[in-house]
VEXDREN-2710 file (C-alpha; in Angstrom, 1 decimal):
% VEXDREN-2710
k/r/px/py/pz
1/MET/20.3/1.3/7.7
2/ILE/18.0/1.9/4.7
3/THR/19.2/1.6/1.1
4/LEU/17.4/3.6/-1.6
5/ASP/17.8/2.8/-5.3
6/ILE/18.5/6.0/-7.3
7/GLU/18.1/6.2/-11.1
8/PRO/21.6/7.0/-12.6
9/ARG/20.2/10.0/-14.6
10/HIS/19.0/11.6/-11.3
11/LYS/22.1/11.1/-9.2
12/LEU/23.9/14.3/-10.1
13/ALA/20.9/16.5/-9.6
14/LEU/19.9/14.8/-6.4
15/PHE/23.3/14.5/-4.8
16/GLY/24.6/17.9/-5.9
17/PRO/28.1/18.8/-7.1
18/ALA/30.7/16.9/-4.9
19/ASP/27.7/15.5/-2.9
20/ARG/26.8/18.9/-1.6
21/ASN/23.1/18.1/-1.1
22/LEU/23.9/14.9/0.8
23/LYS/26.3/16.8/3.1
24/LEU/23.6/19.3/3.9
25/LEU/21.1/16.6/4.6
26/ARG/23.6/15.0/6.9
27/GLN/23.7/18.2/8.9
28/LEU/20.0/19.1/8.8
29/MET/18.6/15.6/9.5
30/GLY/21.1/14.2/11.9
31/VAL/21.8/11.0/9.9
32/GLN/24.7/9.3/8.1
33/ILE/23.9/9.5/4.4
34/PHE/26.2/8.6/1.5
35/ALA/26.2/7.4/-2.1
36/ALA/27.2/4.0/-3.1
37/GLY/27.0/3.5/-6.8
38/ASP/23.3/3.7/-7.8
39/HIS/22.2/3.5/-4.2
40/LEU/21.8/5.9/-1.3
41/LYS/22.5/4.6/2.2
42/ILE/20.9/6.3/5.2
43/SER/21.6/5.2/8.8
44/GLY/21.0/6.7/12.3
45/GLU/18.2/7.0/14.8
46/THR/15.0/5.4/13.5
47/LYS/12.8/8.6/13.5
48/ALA/15.6/10.7/11.9
49/VAL/16.1/8.1/9.2
50/GLU/12.4/8.1/8.5
51/ARG/12.3/11.8/8.2
52/CYS/15.4/11.8/5.9
53/VAL/13.8/9.1/3.6
54/ALA/10.7/11.3/3.4
55/VAL/12.8/14.3/2.4
56/VAL/14.7/12.3/-0.3
57/ALA/11.3/11.1/-1.6
58/GLU/10.0/14.6/-1.9
59/LEU/13.2/15.8/-3.6
60/ARG/13.0/13.0/-6.1
61/ARG/9.4/13.9/-6.9
62/ASN/10.6/17.4/-7.7
63/LEU/13.4/16.3/-10.0
64/PRO/11.4/15.6/-13.2
65/ARG/10.0/19.2/-13.0
66/ASN/13.0/21.2/-11.9
67/GLY/15.9/19.1/-13.3
68/SER/18.3/20.2/-10.5
69/LEU/18.2/21.1/-6.8
70/THR/19.8/24.0/-5.0
71/VAL/20.8/24.0/-1.4
72/ASP/17.8/26.2/-0.8
73/ASP/15.5/23.6/-2.3
74/VAL/17.0/20.9/0.0
75/GLY/16.7/23.2/3.1
76/ARG/13.1/24.1/2.4
77/VAL/12.0/20.5/1.9
78/ALA/14.0/19.4/5.0
79/SER/12.3/22.0/7.2
80/ARG/8.8/20.7/6.1
81/PHE/9.7/17.2/7.5
82/ALA/11.1/18.3/10.8
83/SER/8.4/16.4/12.8
84/ASP/6.8/13.0/12.7
85/ALA/3.5/14.5/12.0
86/ALA/4.9/16.0/8.7
87/ILE/5.7/12.6/7.3
88/ALA/2.6/10.7/8.5
89/GLY/0.5/11.3/5.4
90/VAL/3.2/11.4/2.8
91/LEU/3.7/8.4/0.4
92/ASP/7.2/7.6/-0.9
93/VAL/5.9/6.4/-4.3
94/ALA/5.5/8.0/-7.6
95/ILE/3.9/7.1/-11.0
96/SER/5.3/8.6/-14.2
97/GLY/7.2/11.1/-12.0
98/GLN/4.2/12.3/-10.1
99/GLY/3.9/11.6/-6.4
100/VAL/1.0/9.5/-5.1
101/SER/-1.3/11.1/-2.6
102/PRO/-5.0/10.8/-1.6
103/ARG/-7.3/12.5/-4.1
104/THR/-10.6/12.7/-2.2
105/PRO/-11.6/13.3/1.4
106/GLY/-12.6/9.6/1.7
107/GLN/-9.2/8.5/0.6
108/THR/-7.5/11.0/3.0
109/ALA/-9.5/9.5/5.9
110/TYR/-8.6/6.0/4.7
111/LEU/-4.9/6.8/4.7
112/ALA/-5.2/8.3/8.2
113/ALA/-6.9/5.2/9.5
114/MET/-4.2/3.0/8.1
115/GLU/-1.5/5.2/9.8
116/LYS/-3.3/5.2/13.1
117/SER/-4.8/1.7/13.4
118/ASP/-3.1/-1.7/13.2
119/LEU/-6.2/-3.4/11.7
120/VAL/-8.3/-1.6/9.1
121/PHE/-11.3/-2.7/7.0
122/CYS/-12.1/-0.7/3.9
123/ALA/-15.2/-1.3/1.8
124/GLY/-16.2/0.5/-1.4
125/PRO/-16.9/0.2/-5.1
126/ALA/-14.4/-0.4/-7.9
127/GLY/-12.1/2.4/-8.6
128/THR/-11.9/4.0/-5.2
129/GLY/-8.3/3.2/-4.6
130/LYS/-8.9/0.7/-1.7
131/THR/-6.1/-1.7/-2.7
132/PHE/-3.8/0.9/-4.5
133/LEU/-3.5/3.2/-1.4
134/ALA/-2.9/0.2/0.9
135/VAL/-0.1/-1.0/-1.4
136/ALA/1.3/2.5/-1.7
137/LEU/1.5/2.9/2.1
138/ALA/3.0/-0.6/2.5
139/VAL/5.8/0.3/0.0
140/THR/6.3/3.6/1.8
141/MET/6.7/1.8/5.2
142/LEU/9.0/-0.7/3.6
143/ARG/11.3/2.0/2.3
144/ARG/11.3/3.8/5.6
145/GLY/12.2/0.7/7.5
146/ARG/9.0/0.6/9.5
147/ILE/8.2/-3.0/8.3
148/ARG/10.4/-5.8/7.1
149/ARG/7.9/-7.6/4.9
150/LEU/5.0/-6.9/2.7
151/VAL/2.4/-9.8/2.3
152/LEU/-0.3/-9.5/-0.4
153/VAL/-3.2/-12.0/-0.1
154/ARG/-6.3/-12.8/-2.1
155/PRO/-8.9/-15.6/-1.9
156/ALA/-8.8/-17.8/-5.0
157/VAL/-12.4/-17.3/-6.1
158/GLU/-13.5/-16.9/-9.7
159/ALA/-15.7/-13.9/-10.6
160/GLY/-18.8/-15.8/-11.7
161/GLU/-17.2/-18.3/-14.0
162/LYS/-15.4/-21.6/-13.4
163/LEU/-11.9/-21.7/-14.9
164/GLY/-11.4/-25.4/-14.1
165/PHE/-7.9/-26.8/-13.5
166/LEU/-5.3/-24.4/-14.5
167/PRO/-2.0/-25.6/-16.1
168/GLY/1.5/-25.2/-14.6
169/ASP/3.0/-25.3/-11.1
170/ILE/1.4/-23.8/-8.0
171/GLN/2.8/-20.4/-8.8
172/ALA/1.3/-20.5/-12.3
173/LYS/-2.1/-21.7/-10.9
174/VAL/-2.4/-18.8/-8.3
175/ASN/-0.9/-16.1/-10.5
176/PRO/-4.2/-15.1/-12.2
177/TYR/-5.8/-14.4/-8.8
178/LEU/-2.9/-12.4/-7.5
179/ARG/-2.3/-10.4/-10.7
180/PRO/-4.2/-7.3/-9.7
181/LEU/-1.9/-6.9/-6.6
182/LEU/1.2/-7.4/-8.8
183/ASP/-0.1/-4.8/-11.2
184/ALA/-0.4/-2.3/-8.3
185/LEU/3.2/-3.0/-7.3
186/HIS/4.5/-2.6/-10.9
187/ASP/3.0/0.9/-10.9
188/MET/5.2/1.9/-8.0
189/MET/8.4/-0.1/-8.3
190/PRO/10.7/-1.3/-11.1
191/TYR/10.2/-4.9/-12.2
192/GLU/13.7/-5.9/-11.3
193/GLN/13.4/-4.5/-7.8
194/ILE/10.1/-6.3/-7.2
195/ARG/11.7/-9.6/-8.5
196/ARG/14.7/-9.1/-6.2
197/LEU/12.5/-8.4/-3.2
198/MET/10.3/-11.4/-3.9
199/ALA/13.3/-13.6/-4.3
200/ASN/14.5/-12.4/-0.8
201/ASP/11.0/-13.0/0.7
202/VAL/10.6/-9.3/1.5
203/ILE/7.5/-9.2/-0.8
204/GLU/5.2/-12.2/-0.8
205/LEU/2.1/-12.8/-2.9
206/ALA/0.0/-15.6/-1.6
207/PRO/-3.5/-17.1/-1.9
208/LEU/-5.6/-16.9/1.3
209/ALA/-5.4/-20.7/1.9
210/TYR/-1.6/-20.4/2.4
211/MET/-2.0/-18.2/5.5
212/ARG/-3.2/-20.9/7.9
213/GLY/-0.8/-21.6/10.7
214/ARG/1.4/-18.5/10.2
215/THR/2.2/-15.5/12.4
216/LEU/3.4/-12.5/10.6
217/ASN/5.6/-10.1/12.6
218/ASP/7.1/-6.7/11.4
219/ALA/4.9/-6.9/8.3
220/MET/2.1/-5.2/6.5
221/ILE/-0.5/-7.7/5.3
222/ILE/-3.1/-6.7/2.8
223/LEU/-6.1/-8.9/2.0
224/ASP/-7.8/-7.9/-1.2
225/GLU/-11.2/-9.0/-2.5
226/ALA/-12.2/-9.8/1.1
227/GLN/-15.9/-10.0/0.2
228/ASN/-15.1/-13.4/-1.2
229/THR/-14.0/-14.9/2.1
230/THR/-16.2/-16.9/4.4
231/PRO/-16.4/-16.0/8.1
232/SER/-14.1/-18.9/9.1
233/GLN/-11.5/-17.8/6.5
234/MET/-11.7/-14.3/7.8
235/LEU/-11.1/-15.4/11.3
236/MET/-8.2/-17.5/10.2
237/PHE/-6.7/-14.5/8.4
238/LEU/-7.2/-12.0/11.2
239/THR/-5.5/-14.2/13.7
240/ARG/-2.3/-14.1/11.6
241/LEU/-1.5/-10.6/12.8
242/GLY/1.8/-10.6/14.7
243/GLN/3.9/-8.1/16.6
244/ASN/4.7/-4.7/15.0
245/SER/2.5/-5.5/12.1
246/LYS/-0.4/-3.8/10.3
247/MET/-3.3/-5.5/8.5
248/VAL/-5.6/-4.0/5.9
249/ILE/-8.6/-5.8/4.5
250/THR/-10.3/-4.4/1.4
251/GLY/-13.3/-5.4/-0.6
252/ASP/-16.5/-4.5/-2.3
253/PRO/-19.6/-6.0/-0.6
254/THR/-21.6/-5.6/-3.8
255/GLN/-19.4/-8.0/-5.8
256/VAL/-19.6/-11.2/-3.8
257/ASP/-18.7/-14.3/-5.9
258/LEU/-19.4/-16.9/-3.2
259/ASP/-22.3/-19.3/-3.5
260/GLU/-25.7/-17.9/-2.6
261/ASP/-25.9/-19.8/0.7
262/GLN/-22.5/-18.5/1.9
263/ILE/-22.1/-15.5/4.1
264/SER/-19.4/-13.0/3.2
265/GLY/-16.6/-12.8/5.8
266/LEU/-16.2/-9.1/5.1
267/VAL/-19.8/-8.3/6.0
268/ASP/-19.7/-10.7/9.0
269/ALA/-16.6/-9.1/10.3
270/ARG/-18.2/-5.6/10.3
271/ARG/-21.1/-6.9/12.3
272/LYS/-18.9/-8.7/14.9
273/LEU/-15.9/-6.4/15.3
274/SER/-17.5/-2.9/15.2
275/GLY/-16.7/-0.9/18.3
276/ILE/-13.5/-2.7/19.2
277/ASN/-10.8/-0.2/20.1
278/GLY/-7.9/-0.3/17.6
279/ILE/-9.9/-1.6/14.6
280/ALA/-11.0/1.0/12.0
281/PHE/-13.7/0.6/9.4
282/VAL/-13.7/2.9/6.4
283/GLU/-16.4/3.1/3.7
284/LEU/-15.6/4.7/0.4
285/GLY/-18.4/5.7/-2.0
286/ARG/-18.9/6.8/-5.6
287/HIS/-17.4/10.3/-4.9
288/ASP/-14.1/8.5/-4.1
289/ILE/-13.8/6.8/-7.5
290/VAL/-10.6/8.0/-9.3
291/ARG/-10.6/5.7/-12.3
292/HIS/-12.0/6.7/-15.7
293/PRO/-15.0/9.1/-15.1
294/LEU/-17.3/6.5/-16.7
295/VAL/-16.6/4.1/-13.9
296/GLN/-18.5/6.4/-11.5
297/HIS/-21.5/6.4/-13.8
298/VAL/-21.4/2.6/-14.2
299/VAL/-21.4/2.2/-10.4
300/GLU/-24.3/4.6/-10.0
301/ALA/-26.3/2.8/-12.7
302/TYR/-25.8/-0.6/-11.1
303/HIS/-26.1/0.3/-7.4
304/GLY/-28.0/3.6/-7.2
305/GLN/-27.0/6.9/-5.7
306/GLU/-25.4/5.3/-2.5
307/GLY/-22.2/4.6/-4.4
308/GLY/-22.5/0.8/-4.1
309/THR/-21.5/0.6/-0.4
310/LYS/-24.9/-0.4/0.8
311/TYR/-25.4/-4.1/0.8
312/ASP/-28.3/-6.4/1.6
313/ARG/-27.0/-9.9/1.1
314/ASN/-26.0/-11.7/4.3
315/ARG/-26.9/-8.8/6.6
END
């Protein structure tokens, strides 16, 4: 069974008068679906539940624009998600009421690679959505019941400056390194929901050093800033992959903060693992930058017309 949190102000429009829309979804999608307070509970065969969750996500995305849903609206959306292929590239997350989806051909290829392969490397300059899309897919898989845990990991390496000993307990010490991952989550989920999922160990944020000795099953594991890993750290991380899990490694090879005599584990992994069936490598460039337009010009100025994905150090 999957439980979805529904905003109180959207319940009437989504459920319909006397739960009319839910009854229609029950018939069309072949699932058990019912309201329980501010939650929507969906149970049944796994694929049917996944399709129904995708339908509900699409209906919720339409609510801010339309304000209400007719049975025709529900039937039309349900028909679009009648197959597994229809839900493959759809993300069940929204920001400010707008659904999240790939915005460039490179991002589309990246999302397809993550759907198809259990181990994906993505390299590219700042602003190309490497981490954001990986987190969005992980949240989608969590909501659809395809994974039981989301593990977000970063190496604890300063960007060119030494911070010294940070005050506080271990969580306070590692929080600055993990903050960008938490920011991405906050864009997609309410704070209270994130806090509850972290308290229940469904979502975990951890420094790379804490991965040693673990095996992660039924999870999506995302390693951010992977250009700041050493080859031995990368090997340790890659071997954490367990059954029914996916692993995504992201980084920008032009922004390595390791000492000059250290080889980047991201670059080393590309050299050693290319050609292995089941491992995908995706390179995003300046045309995939979706931040402020000036970011693209900054990347071009610093790294030339190749978009910052070409890299000489440690090759």
